[in-house]
Each structure stands twice: as C-alpha cells, then as structure tokens.
Residue frames relative to the residue before (quaternion, step in Angstrom):
aa qw qx qy qz dx dy dz
M 1.0000 0.0000 0.0000 0.0000 0.00 0.00 0.00
R 0.2541 -0.7594 0.5809 0.1460 3.54 -1.10 0.67
C 0.1320 -0.8148 0.5643 0.0160 3.55 -0.89 0.98
S 0.3565 -0.6605 0.5892 0.2990 3.51 -1.30 0.19
C 0.5877 -0.6094 0.4161 0.3318 3.54 -1.11 0.76
K 0.4485 -0.6942 0.4983 0.2621 3.58 -0.92 0.91
E 0.6734 0.5098 -0.2903 0.4498 3.57 1.16 -0.55
C 0.8493 0.1004 -0.0178 0.5180 3.60 0.75 -0.99
G 0.5274 -0.6804 0.3850 0.3327 3.62 1.26 -0.09
T 0.4674 0.6836 -0.4390 0.3484 3.59 1.26 -0.03
Y 0.5619 -0.5865 0.4696 0.3462 3.56 -1.18 0.66
M 0.2625 -0.7936 0.5333 0.1299 3.59 -0.65 1.12
I 0.2961 -0.7365 0.5819 0.1769 3.54 -1.25 0.47
Q 0.5458 -0.5993 0.4620 0.3598 3.56 -1.18 0.53
A 0.2961 -0.7597 0.5593 0.1495 3.53 -0.87 1.02
E 0.1764 -0.7746 0.6001 0.0936 3.55 -0.80 0.99
S 0.3695 0.6709 -0.5565 0.3219 3.51 -0.21 1.35
D 0.6889 -0.4466 0.3332 0.4637 3.57 -1.22 -0.23
R 0.6719 0.3900 -0.2919 0.5580 3.59 1.29 -0.02
L 0.2819 -0.8055 0.5014 0.1424 3.58 -0.18 1.31
G 0.4817 0.6589 -0.5003 0.2891 3.55 -1.16 0.61
C 0.5631 -0.5698 0.4700 0.3706 3.51 -1.27 -0.52
A 0.1564 -0.7743 0.6068 0.0882 3.54 -1.23 0.55
C 0.3969 -0.7038 0.5407 0.2342 3.54 -1.03 0.86
P 0.3802 -0.7454 0.4945 0.2353 3.60 -0.69 1.00
D 0.6676 0.5071 -0.3117 0.4472 3.62 1.17 -0.41
C 0.8388 0.1830 -0.0801 0.5065 3.61 0.62 -1.08
G 0.5061 -0.6876 0.4013 0.3317 3.61 1.26 -0.19
Y 0.3898 0.7193 -0.4867 0.3062 3.61 1.27 0.06
R 0.1245 -0.7878 0.6011 0.0499 3.58 -1.02 0.85
C 0.0911 0.7778 -0.6208 0.0365 3.55 -1.15 0.63
N 0.2260 -0.7465 0.6030 0.1675 3.53 -1.34 0.17
D 0.1957 0.8240 -0.5079 0.1573 3.58 1.16 0.60
C 0.6919 0.4914 -0.2946 0.4393 3.59 0.91 -0.83
L 0.5800 0.5767 -0.3794 0.4324 3.58 1.25 -0.11
G 0.5916 -0.6253 0.3438 0.3752 3.56 1.23 -0.07
T 0.8822 -0.0484 0.0677 0.4635 3.53 -0.55 -1.20
D 0.4700 -0.6811 0.4367 0.3529 3.57 1.24 0.15
T 0.6102 0.4890 -0.3742 0.4985 3.56 1.11 0.73
V 0.2397 -0.7372 0.6114 0.1590 3.53 -1.22 0.46
V 0.2771 -0.7503 0.5787 0.1593 3.58 -0.90 0.93
S 0.4083 -0.7266 0.4993 0.2370 3.56 -0.75 1.05
R 0.6311 -0.5332 0.4034 0.3933 3.56 -1.23 0.41
E 0.6239 0.5461 -0.3380 0.4453 3.55 1.04 -0.77
R 0.6627 0.5010 -0.3056 0.4653 3.59 0.96 -0.87
I 0.6251 0.5230 -0.3374 0.4710 3.59 1.01 -0.73
R 0.6389 0.5141 -0.3241 0.4716 3.60 0.99 -0.79
E 0.6396 0.5256 -0.3236 0.4582 3.59 1.01 -0.80
L 0.6292 0.5582 -0.3378 0.4223 3.60 1.02 -0.73
A 0.5373 0.6245 -0.4030 0.3986 3.59 1.20 -0.43
F 0.7340 0.3884 -0.2177 0.5128 3.60 1.16 -0.56
D 0.4447 0.6814 -0.4601 0.3553 3.59 1.28 0.15
P 0.4654 -0.7126 0.4435 0.2807 3.62 -0.66 1.04
R 0.5591 0.6093 -0.3990 0.3961 3.62 1.14 -0.43
F 0.7448 0.3941 -0.2142 0.4940 3.57 1.15 -0.59
D 0.3593 0.7126 -0.5058 0.3274 3.56 1.25 0.31
P 0.5569 -0.6492 0.3928 0.3379 3.64 -0.79 0.93
E 0.6504 0.5117 -0.3259 0.4570 3.60 0.97 -0.75
N 0.6575 0.4988 -0.3102 0.4719 3.58 0.97 -0.80
L 0.6336 0.5202 -0.3334 0.4656 3.57 0.99 -0.77
A 0.6625 0.5104 -0.3105 0.4518 3.57 0.87 -0.93
S 0.6814 0.4833 -0.3065 0.4563 3.59 0.87 -0.87
S 0.6267 0.5285 -0.3563 0.4483 3.61 1.02 -0.62
F 0.6422 0.5006 -0.3300 0.4776 3.60 1.05 -0.64
E 0.6357 0.5247 -0.3273 0.4619 3.55 1.03 -0.77
Q 0.6425 0.5194 -0.3147 0.4673 3.60 1.00 -0.80
N 0.6657 0.4963 -0.2995 0.4699 3.57 0.95 -0.88
G 0.6402 0.5358 -0.3225 0.4462 3.59 1.05 -0.69
D 0.6291 0.5458 -0.3306 0.4439 3.60 1.12 -0.63
E 0.6472 0.5573 -0.3181 0.4114 3.58 1.12 -0.65
E 0.6564 0.5481 -0.3145 0.4122 3.59 1.13 -0.57
C-alpha cells in the first residue's frame, strides 16, 4: 500500500529494513499504519494456522451457510 506522509503530505515509500513500514523521502517520518495491527505474524505461526479448525474448508462453508440463514 502507498501512503501520504502525515507530517508533510509527500508520497511515502516502503522502507526495507528491520523496521517494517513506510518512510517519507522528504522529512524522514516513518509509520506502519498501512500494515494494520502493528504486529507481524511469523512464518511459523502462519504454518500453524493451516491446522487451525477455524480455517478448515468445511467449517468455513458452514459458517457462511449459518450467516446466510440469519438474513
């Protein structure tokens, strides 16, 4: 995602460093607002989610069917 700087309005660029986010090329302001929750999910945690029953295709399908009945 591309953002404008909250400080000066300049188009920000993604910063590639050990601190994820965007950096303003004009004033140096940095943020990670476009990353969402200010958290990073590790690769190991993403792999673990593959076995989470909440993401099982059958469970997902049934949750949509339940939500459709309520409308």
